[in-house]
C-alpha positions in Angstrom: 11.0 -113.1 -42.1 14.5 -112.4 -40.9 16.2 -109.1 -41.5 18.5 -109.8 -44.4 21.9 -108.2 -44.5 23.6 -107.8 -47.8 27.2 -107.0 -48.5 28.0 -104.2 -50.8 29.2 -106.6 -53.5 26.0 -108.6 -53.4 23.9 -105.5 -53.6 25.9 -104.4 -56.7 25.3 -107.8 -58.3 21.6 -107.6 -57.6 21.3 -104.1 -59.0 23.0 -104.9 -62.3 21.5 -108.4 -62.6 18.0 -107.0 -63.2 18.8 -104.3 -65.7 17.2 -105.0 -69.1 19.5 -107.0 -71.2 17.8 -106.4 -74.6 18.5 -103.0 -76.1 17.7 -101.8 -79.6 20.5 -101.0 -82.0 19.5 -97.3 -81.6 20.0 -97.0 -77.8 19.4 -93.7 -76.0 22.9 -93.9 -74.5 24.4 -93.3 -77.9 21.7 -91.6 -79.9 22.0 -88.0 -81.0 19.3 -85.6 -79.6 16.8 -84.4 -82.2 15.8 -80.8 -82.8 12.9 -79.0 -84.2 14.7 -78.2 -87.4 13.7 -79.5 -90.9 13.9 -83.2 -91.1 12.9 -83.8 -87.5 10.1 -86.4 -87.3 6.8 -84.9 -86.3 5.5 -86.3 -82.9 2.6 -88.6 -83.5 0.1 -90.3 -81.2 1.4 -90.7 -77.7 5.1 -91.2 -78.3 6.5 -94.5 -77.1 3.9 -94.9 -74.3 2.7 -98.2 -75.8 6.0 -99.9 -75.1 5.4 -100.0 -71.4 4.8 -103.7 -70.4 3.7 -105.7 -67.4 6.9 -107.7 -67.4 9.0 -104.6 -67.3 7.0 -103.3 -64.3 7.4 -106.6 -62.5 11.2 -106.5 -62.9 11.4 -103.0 -61.4 8.9 -103.5 -58.6 10.2 -106.9 -57.5 13.5 -105.3 -56.9 12.2 -102.1 -55.2 9.8 -103.9 -52.9 12.2 -106.8 -52.0 13.1 -107.5 -48.4 16.7 -106.5 -49.3 15.6 -102.9 -49.6 14.6 -103.1 -46.0 11.6 -100.9 -46.5 13.4 -97.9 -48.2 13.3 -95.8 -45.0 14.9 -92.4 -45.3 17.7 -92.4 -44.4 18.9 -96.0 -44.8 21.1 -98.2 -47.0 17.9 -99.7 -48.5 16.8 -96.3 -49.7 20.3 -95.5 -51.0 20.3 -98.8 -52.9 16.9 -98.1 -54.4 18.2 -94.6 -55.5 21.3 -96.2 -57.1 19.0 -98.7 -58.9 16.9 -95.8 -60.4 20.0 -93.8 -61.3 21.7 -96.7 -63.0 18.8 -97.2 -65.3 18.6 -93.4 -66.1 22.3 -93.4 -67.0 22.0 -96.6 -69.1 19.2 -95.0 -71.1 21.1 -91.8 -71.7 18.8 -89.4 -69.7 20.4 -86.2 -68.7 21.3 -86.0 -64.9 19.3 -83.4 -63.0 21.3 -83.5 -59.7 24.7 -82.4 -58.5 26.9 -80.8 -61.2 30.1 -80.5 -59.1 32.0 -82.7 -56.7 30.5 -86.0 -57.9 32.1 -89.4 -57.8 31.2 -91.8 -60.6 28.4 -91.7 -63.2 25.4 -92.0 -60.9 25.8 -89.2 -58.3 24.9 -86.5 -60.9 21.4 -87.9 -60.8 21.0 -87.2 -57.1 19.7 -84.0 -55.5 21.3 -84.1 -52.0 19.1 -83.4 -49.0 20.9 -82.8 -45.6 19.3 -84.5 -42.7 19.9 -83.9 -39.0 18.8 -85.9 -35.9 18.7 -84.3 -32.5 18.2 -86.8 -29.7 17.9 -86.5 -26.0 20.8 -88.3 -24.2 18.9 -90.1 -21.4 22.0 -90.8 -19.3 22.9 -87.1 -19.2 19.4 -85.7 -18.8 18.0 -85.2 -15.3 14.7 -84.1 -13.7 14.2 -83.7 -10.0 11.6 -82.2 -7.7 12.8 -80.6 -4.5 10.2 -80.1 -1.7 10.1 -80.4 2.1 8.3 -83.4 3.6 4.9 -82.5 5.0 4.2 -84.6 8.0 5.0 -88.1 9.2 7.1 -90.1 6.8 7.2 -87.9 3.7 8.2 -88.5 0.1 11.0 -91.0 -0.3 11.0 -91.6 3.4 11.9 -88.0 4.4 11.2 -86.7 7.9 8.4 -84.2 8.5 9.7 -80.6 8.5 13.1 -81.5 7.1 14.9 -79.5 4.4 13.7 -80.0 0.7 14.4 -83.6 -0.4 15.1 -84.1 -4.1 13.1 -86.7 -5.9 15.0 -87.8 -9.0 13.1 -89.0 -12.1 14.3 -91.3 -14.9 14.1 -90.0 -18.4 11.9 -92.1 -20.7 10.1 -93.8 -17.8 9.1 -90.8 -15.7 9.3 -88.0 -18.3 10.1 -87.2 -21.9 10.9 -84.0 -23.9 8.3 -82.7 -26.3 10.1 -82.1 -29.5 9.7 -82.4 -33.2 6.6 -82.1 -35.3 6.1 -79.7 -38.2 6.3 -76.1 -37.2 8.2 -76.9 -33.9 11.6 -75.5 -33.4 14.6 -77.9 -33.4 15.3 -79.7 -30.2 17.7 -77.7 -28.0 19.7 -78.5 -24.9 18.4 -76.6 -21.9 18.6 -76.4 -18.2 16.0 -74.6 -15.9 15.1 -74.6 -12.3 12.1 -72.8 -10.8 8.9 -72.8 -8.8 5.7 -74.1 -10.4 2.2 -72.9 -11.3 -0.7 -74.9 -12.6 -2.7 -73.4 -15.5 -5.4 -75.9 -16.5 -4.9 -76.8 -20.2 -2.8 -73.7 -20.6 -4.4 -72.3 -23.8 -5.2 -68.7 -24.2 -8.2 -68.4 -26.7 -8.8 -64.8 -27.6 -12.2 -65.2 -29.3 -13.6 -67.1 -26.4 -11.9 -64.7 -23.9 -10.3 -67.7 -22.2 -7.1 -66.9 -20.2 -6.2 -69.5 -17.5 -3.3 -67.3 -16.4 -5.4 -64.5 -14.9 -4.0 -63.8 -11.4 -0.9 -65.9 -12.0 2.6 -64.6 -12.1 4.5 -67.1 -14.4 7.7 -65.0 -14.8 10.8 -67.1 -13.9 8.6 -70.2 -13.1 7.6 -73.5 -14.8 4.0 -73.8 -16.0 2.3 -77.2 -15.5 -0.7 -77.9 -17.8 -3.0 -80.9 -18.4 -5.4 -81.7 -21.2 -6.5 -79.8 -24.2 -9.3 -77.4 -25.1 -12.4 -79.2 -26.2 -12.0 -78.1 -29.8 -8.6 -79.9 -30.0 -9.3 -82.8 -27.7 -11.5 -84.6 -30.3 -8.8 -84.2 -33.0 -5.9 -85.4 -30.7 -7.9 -88.5 -29.8 -6.0 -88.9 -26.6 -2.5 -88.4 -28.1 -1.8 -85.4 -25.9 -0.4 -82.0 -26.7 2.7 -83.4 -28.6 0.4 -84.3 -31.5 -0.8 -80.8 -32.3 0.1 -79.2 -35.6 -1.2 -82.1 -37.6 0.3 -84.2 -40.3 -0.4 -84.7 -44.0 -4.0 -84.2 -44.5 -4.7 -82.8 -41.1 -7.6 -80.4 -40.8 -7.2 -76.8 -40.0 -6.9 -75.9 -36.3 -10.4 -75.1 -35.1 -9.0 -72.5 -32.7 -7.7 -70.5 -35.7 -4.2 -69.3 -36.3 -1.5 -69.8 -33.6 -0.1 -66.7 -32.0 -3.0 -64.6 -33.4 -6.2 -66.3 -32.5 -4.8 -68.3 -29.6 -1.6 -69.1 -27.7 -0.3 -72.5 -26.7 1.1 -73.0 -23.3 4.6 -72.9 -24.8 3.9 -69.7 -26.6 2.4 -68.0 -23.6 5.4 -69.1 -21.5 7.9 -67.6 -23.9 6.0 -64.3 -24.2 5.7 -64.0 -20.4 9.1 -65.0 -19.2 8.2 -68.6 -18.0 11.1 -71.0 -18.0 9.4 -74.2 -19.4 6.1 -76.1 -19.7 5.3 -79.4 -18.1 2.5 -81.3 -19.8 0.8 -84.0 -17.7 0.7 -87.1 -19.8 -2.5 -88.5 -21.3 -3.5 -92.1 -20.8 -2.0 -93.0 -24.2 1.2 -91.2 -23.4 1.5 -93.0 -20.1 1.0 -96.3 -21.9 3.7 -95.5 -24.4 6.1 -94.6 -21.6 5.4 -97.9 -19.8 5.7 -99.9 -23.1 8.2 -98.1 -25.3 8.7 -101.0 -27.6 5.0 -102.1 -27.9 3.9 -102.8 -31.4 0.4 -102.9 -33.0 0.6 -105.8 -35.3 3.6 -104.4 -37.1 3.7 -100.8 -35.8 6.7 -98.6 -36.7 9.5 -98.6 -34.2 12.0 -95.8 -34.1 14.5 -98.2 -32.6 14.4 -100.4 -35.7 14.8 -97.5 -38.1 17.1 -95.3 -36.2 16.5 -91.8 -34.8 14.0 -89.3 -36.1 15.5 -86.9 -38.6 14.6 -83.4 -39.9 15.6 -81.4 -42.9 17.3 -78.2 -41.5 16.8 -76.3 -44.7 13.1 -76.9 -44.6 12.5 -75.8 -41.0 10.9 -72.4 -40.6 11.0 -70.4 -37.3 7.8 -70.9 -35.4 5.1 -68.2 -35.8 6.1 -66.9 -32.4 8.7 -68.0 -29.8 8.1 -71.1 -27.7 9.4 -72.3 -24.3 10.9 -75.8 -24.0 8.4 -78.4 -23.0 8.4 -81.9 -21.3 5.7 -84.5 -20.7 5.4 -85.8 -17.1 4.7 -89.4 -16.4 3.0 -90.7 -13.2 6.0 -90.4 -10.9 6.8 -86.9 -11.9 3.2 -85.8 -11.8 2.8 -87.3 -8.3 5.9 -85.5 -7.1 4.7 -82.2 -8.5 1.2 -82.3 -6.9 2.2 -84.0 -3.6 0.6 -82.0 -0.9 -1.1 -79.5 -3.3 -4.8 -78.4 -3.4 -5.4 -80.8 -6.2 -3.8 -84.3 -6.3 -2.2 -85.8 -9.3 -5.1 -88.2 -9.8 -7.6 -85.3 -9.7 -5.5 -83.4 -12.3 -5.1 -86.5 -14.5 -8.7 -87.6 -14.5 -10.2 -84.1 -14.9 -7.9 -83.6 -18.0 -9.1 -87.0 -19.4 -12.7 -86.0 -18.9 -12.1 -82.6 -20.5 -13.2 -80.9 -17.3 -12.2 -77.3 -16.8 -9.6 -77.0 -14.0 -8.8 -73.9 -11.9 -5.3 -72.5 -12.0 -3.2 -72.1 -8.9 0.3 -71.6 -7.7 2.1 -74.6 -6.2 4.0 -74.4 -2.9 6.8 -71.9 -3.0 9.1 -74.3 -1.3 8.7 -76.8 -4.2 11.1 -76.5 -7.2 11.5 -78.5 -10.4 15.0 -78.7 -12.0 15.4 -79.9 -15.5 18.6 -80.6 -17.5 18.2 -81.9 -21.0 21.3 -83.0 -23.0 21.0 -83.3 -26.8 23.1 -85.2 -29.3 23.2 -84.2 -33.0 23.8 -86.5 -35.9 24.1 -85.7 -39.6 22.8 -87.9 -42.4 21.8 -87.6 -46.0 18.9 -88.2 -48.4 18.5 -87.7 -52.1 15.9 -87.1 -54.7 16.6 -88.8 -58.0 16.2 -86.7 -61.2 16.6 -87.5 -64.8 15.7 -85.2 -67.7 14.8 -85.8 -71.3 15.6 -82.6 -73.2 12.8 -81.4 -75.5 13.3 -81.0 -79.3 12.0 -77.5 -79.7 14.7 -74.8 -79.4 12.3 -72.6 -77.3 9.9 -75.0 -75.7 12.7 -77.3 -74.5 13.2 -74.7 -71.7 9.7 -75.7 -70.4 9.2 -78.9 -68.4 6.6 -81.5 -67.7 7.4 -83.0 -64.3 6.4 -86.6 -63.7 6.9 -87.7 -60.1 6.6 -90.5 -57.5 8.1 -91.1 -54.1 10.8 -93.6 -53.6 10.8 -94.0 -49.8 8.7 -96.0 -47.5 8.6 -96.9 -43.8 11.5 -99.2 -43.2 11.6 -102.1 -40.8 8.7 -103.2 -38.7 8.0 -105.2 -35.5 7.8 -108.8 -36.6 4.4 -110.2 -37.7 3.4 -113.6 -36.3 5.1 -115.2 -39.4 8.3 -113.4 -38.7 8.1 -110.9 -41.6 9.5 -107.5 -40.4 9.8 -105.3 -43.5 7.5 -102.6 -44.8 8.0 -103.5 -48.4 5.9 -100.7 -49.7 5.0 -102.5 -53.0 2.1 -100.3 -53.6 3.2 -97.3 -51.5 5.0 -96.1 -53.5 7.0 -98.9 -55.2 4.2 -99.0 -57.8 4.5 -95.4 -58.7 8.3 -95.5 -58.7 8.3 -98.5 -60.9 5.7 -97.0 -63.2 7.8 -93.8 -63.4 10.9 -95.8 -64.3 9.0 -97.5 -67.1 7.9 -94.1 -68.4 11.4 -92.8 -68.3 12.6 -95.8 -70.3 9.8 -95.4 -72.8 10.5 -91.7 -73.4 14.3 -92.3 -73.6 14.0 -95.1 -76.1 11.3 -93.2 -78.0 13.7 -90.2 -78.3 16.4 -92.5 -79.7 13.9 -93.5 -82.5 13.0 -89.9 -83.3 10.0 -89.6 -80.9 11.0 -86.6 -78.7 8.5 -84.2 -77.2 8.9 -80.4 -77.8 9.1 -79.7 -74.1 11.6 -81.3 -71.7 10.4 -84.1 -69.4 11.7 -84.1 -65.8 11.4 -87.5 -64.0 11.5 -87.0 -60.3 11.7 -89.6 -57.6 11.0 -87.8 -54.3 12.7 -88.7 -51.0 10.9 -88.5 -47.6 7.3 -88.3 -48.7 6.4 -90.5 -45.8 8.2 -88.1 -43.4 6.2 -85.1 -44.5 6.6 -84.5 -48.3 10.2 -83.6 -47.8 11.6 -84.3 -51.3 9.0 -82.4 -53.2 9.1 -79.5 -50.8 12.9 -79.4 -51.2 12.6 -79.4 -55.0 10.0 -76.6 -54.9 11.7 -74.5 -52.2 15.2 -74.8 -53.8 14.4 -75.7 -57.4 17.2 -76.5 -59.9 15.0 -75.0 -62.7 12.7 -72.0 -63.0 9.4 -73.2 -61.5 7.5 -70.8 -63.9 8.7 -73.0 -66.7 7.0 -76.1 -65.3 3.8 -76.8 -67.3 2.4 -79.4 -64.9 3.2 -82.1 -62.3 1.8 -85.5 -62.9 2.2 -87.5 -59.7 1.7 -91.2 -59.1 1.4 -92.6 -55.6 -0.1 -96.1 -55.0 -1.1 -97.2 -58.5 -1.0 -101.0 -58.1 -4.0 -102.3 -56.2 -7.5 -103.0 -57.3 -10.6 -104.8 -56.0 -9.7 -108.3 -57.1 -11.7 -111.5 -56.4 -12.6 -111.8 -52.7 -11.4 -108.3 -51.8 -12.8 -106.9 -48.6 -11.8 -103.9 -46.4 -13.1 -103.4 -42.8 -12.3 -99.7 -43.1 -15.4 -98.0 -44.5 -13.5 -94.8 -45.1 -11.2 -96.4 -47.7 -11.9 -96.2 -51.5 -10.1 -98.6 -53.8 -10.8 -98.8 -57.5 -12.0 -101.7 -59.6 -9.6 -103.0 -62.3 -9.5 -100.6 -65.3 -10.3 -97.6 -63.1 -8.1 -94.8 -61.6 -8.7 -92.1 -59.0 -7.6 -88.7 -60.5 -7.1 -86.0 -57.9 -6.4 -82.3 -58.4 -7.3 -81.2 -61.9 -10.9 -80.2 -61.0 -9.4 -78.2 -58.1 -6.3 -76.9 -59.8 -6.8 -76.7 -63.5 -9.8 -77.4 -65.7 -7.5 -77.2 -68.7 -5.4 -80.1 -67.4 -8.6 -82.1 -66.7 -9.7 -81.6 -70.3 -6.3 -82.8 -71.6 -6.5 -85.9 -69.4 -10.0 -86.7 -70.5 -9.1 -86.2 -74.2 -6.0 -88.4 -74.0 -7.7 -91.1 -72.0 -10.7 -91.2 -74.4 -8.4 -91.7 -77.4 -6.1 -94.2 -75.8 -6.5 -96.5 -72.8 -10.1 -95.5 -72.0 -9.6 -96.2 -68.3 -12.5 -95.1 -66.0 -11.6 -91.8 -64.4 -12.9 -91.6 -60.9 -12.9 -88.1 -59.3 -14.2 -89.1 -55.8 -11.2 -87.5 -54.1 -10.9 -84.6 -56.5 -12.1 -82.1 -54.0 -10.7 -79.9 -51.3 -13.4 -80.8 -48.8 -16.2 -83.3 -48.6 -19.5 -82.7 -50.4 -22.4 -84.8 -51.6 -20.3 -86.7 -54.1 -16.7 -86.3 -53.0 -14.6 -87.6 -50.1 -17.7 -88.1 -47.9 -16.9 -91.4 -46.3 -14.8 -90.0 -43.4 -12.9 -90.2 -41.2 -14.6 -87.5 -39.2 -16.1 -84.5 -40.9 -13.0 -83.7 -43.0 -12.7 -86.9 -45.1 -9.3 -88.3 -46.3 -8.1 -84.9 -47.7 -6.2 -86.8 -50.4 -5.5 -83.6 -52.4 -3.2 -82.5 -49.6 -1.4 -85.8 -48.9 1.2 -86.5 -51.6 4.0 -84.8 -53.3 1.9 -83.0 -55.9 0.6 -80.6 -53.3 4.0 -78.9 -52.9 3.8 -78.2 -56.7 0.3 -76.8 -56.2 1.6 -74.5 -53.5 3.9 -72.9 -56.1 1.1 -72.3 -58.6 1.8 -75.3 -60.8 -1.2 -77.3 -62.3 -1.2 -80.8 -60.9 -2.8 -84.2 -61.4 -2.4 -87.0 -58.9 -3.1 -90.6 -60.0 -3.8 -93.3 -57.4 -5.8 -96.5 -57.2 -6.7 -95.7 -53.6 -6.5 -97.0 -50.0 -6.6 -100.6 -48.9 -6.2 -102.8 -45.7 -2.4 -103.1 -46.4 -1.8 -99.4 -46.5 1.2 -98.6 -44.2 1.5 -102.2 -43.1 4.2 -104.9 -43.6 1.6 -106.7 -45.7 1.9 -104.3 -48.6 3.8 -106.9 -50.6 4.4 -107.4 -54.3 2.3 -110.5 -54.9 -0.9 -108.4 -54.2 -0.1 -106.0 -57.1 -2.3 -105.8 -60.2 0.4 -105.4 -62.8 -2.2 -105.0 -65.6 -3.6 -102.0 -63.7 -0.1 -100.6 -63.2 0.6 -100.9 -67.0 -2.6 -99.2 -68.0 -2.1 -96.4 -65.5 1.5 -95.9 -66.5 0.7 -95.8 -70.2 -2.1 -93.3 -69.6 0.1 -91.0 -67.5 2.9 -91.3 -70.0 0.5 -90.3 -72.8 -0.8 -87.3 -70.9 2.8 -86.3 -70.3 3.6 -86.7 -74.0 0.6 -84.5 -75.0 1.5 -81.8 -72.4 5.0 -81.9 -73.8 3.8 -81.1 -77.3 0.7 -78.8 -76.9 1.0 -75.3 -78.3 -0.3 -73.8 -75.0 -0.1 -74.9 -71.4 -2.8 -75.6 -68.8 -3.9 -72.6 -66.8 -4.7 -72.5 -63.1 -8.3 -72.1 -62.2 -9.4 -68.6 -61.3 -11.0 -69.9 -58.1 -8.9 -72.0 -55.8 -9.6 -73.5 -52.4 -8.9 -71.2 -49.5 -6.4 -73.6 -47.9 -4.5 -73.8 -51.1 -4.5 -70.0 -51.5 -3.2 -69.7 -48.0 -0.5 -72.2 -48.6 0.5 -70.6 -51.8 0.9 -67.3 -50.0 3.0 -69.0 -47.3 5.3 -70.6 -49.9 5.8 -67.2 -51.5 6.4 -65.4 -48.2 8.9 -68.1 -47.2 10.8 -67.5 -50.4 10.1 -70.8 -52.2 11.0 -71.1 -55.9 14.3 -69.2 -56.2 16.5 -71.2 -58.7 19.2 -72.8 -56.7 22.2 -74.8 -58.1 22.1 -78.4 -56.8 24.6 -78.8 -54.0 27.6 -81.2 -54.3 27.1 -84.7 -52.8 27.0 -84.9 -49.0 29.4 -87.2 -47.0 28.3 -90.8 -47.1 26.1 -90.5 -50.2 26.0 -93.5 -52.5 28.0 -93.5 -55.7 
């Protein structure tokens, strides 16, 4: 399907054309807030949860997952349009804005929590790499004459070499220029426990270190991706080598500590293939060119555990130039690294020198969480909050499928959760207008950048607009719209997808037994959906998350926005219908959604939120928490998460 470009006017018409037209006489936009004083109706049952309908969910999701949203990549006009759509409903229903309080333009920007984004990109035309070395007999490199002065071999950026940058825990990409002699140091890792030090006998000061391959412990995890993939993403297992800078040193860390100028990483086979085919797709693979440059959130970046030297990846031409005439050839280095064979370290010819110049361009952009608040009725408890969350972003545009479709619609991931959360916000708002208002406040949060690395929820917890100690729980929904319908099959045996009338609940058994009891009680008295706890574990065991991949399972507990709330000591529950063949593919489209399932899940979560909003007490954290969570909680505390921070004014270019 062609990429559809909409004018601003047409987008505005679409946004307002799908707003609900039927409103009760007692609309939230004009209703007075209730209080806990005499005469206030006593909350009964599960509030207004029963008003959530399949038709309502269809209206919301058909908009959010339309091709016109262009996959809701962050940042993009499609994401901004989706954020405006959510905010317009919250304003229409009279929910209190939870975003910027100053400098706003129009009635919708106050619902946005701005997130500054920055892209740092190498400028290929201004970046240079060249190897200078004398020819060594006969016709030498590039036709040089034996015994002549060093002849520079110039290499093309992107084709012959690239800069290693990005990834969580890595410092921001910086411009640099270095020139020096070379040493080869095997895979370059210093592993203290195993007493492995490939630099023994090597002087690296003022030189450039060349490395190839990974330690055996990391090679199986990297799966051929090369050193650039270290650090892991959402759900990644702990590093088997231990803690960086303490238990081991990467080549970049050793280089920085010992005065080396830079690190050259010989490309793996997969990296060479990517250099040779930069635009190759995989049946709809993500393409940075389609969705713009990679961005980071400067305010979320922490300094590395210890300093690191700049690093590049060498393709075939650069690798051949580096090892021309040396004791080991480029092919020997490459194949030994691929076979995970230990390689001896050595100094390269002193007459050989590598010069690198990397030019970097910076670009500023914006993202936004969307926040609406229903104030509680109790004069004291209204200062406490139940957070209900989903993520609004998805993956953007894709390489075209055979039928021409080129949008990651993200109907299930997480259009379903976002639509369900919107229906819940409407139900609570209209219920409050009829006198059904919970004692505690309800904060509805649509997170940005979950697909990039849980950005929006981290930003909310690192720079919270409210006191995190006042948050009773986070109820998170991510992918609540797919079930095993007739004829369903999935070739991936590691996936679990629910049957109709079933939901995977993740986190309460890990985080808070009290919250689990509340969920079970509410569900037993209301929708009676089957609660499946297969992923409600921090690690695989006989009955939990034991289908793979590898020994660590899916690690679902760590993979969505609820986890950033868990890291700040907040009880969490994550609701999902599970994984399916269309996960992170352009085929995650709205016609495959089970709207009855979405309705039942949304009503259940809304009812749990209602009860949490009215309980005399609040759920407690379990006394025993997983080691990884305890470690991450300490990290969040050490990094200063949780200090109440006024929401910043809107950023340039933000929608209004």
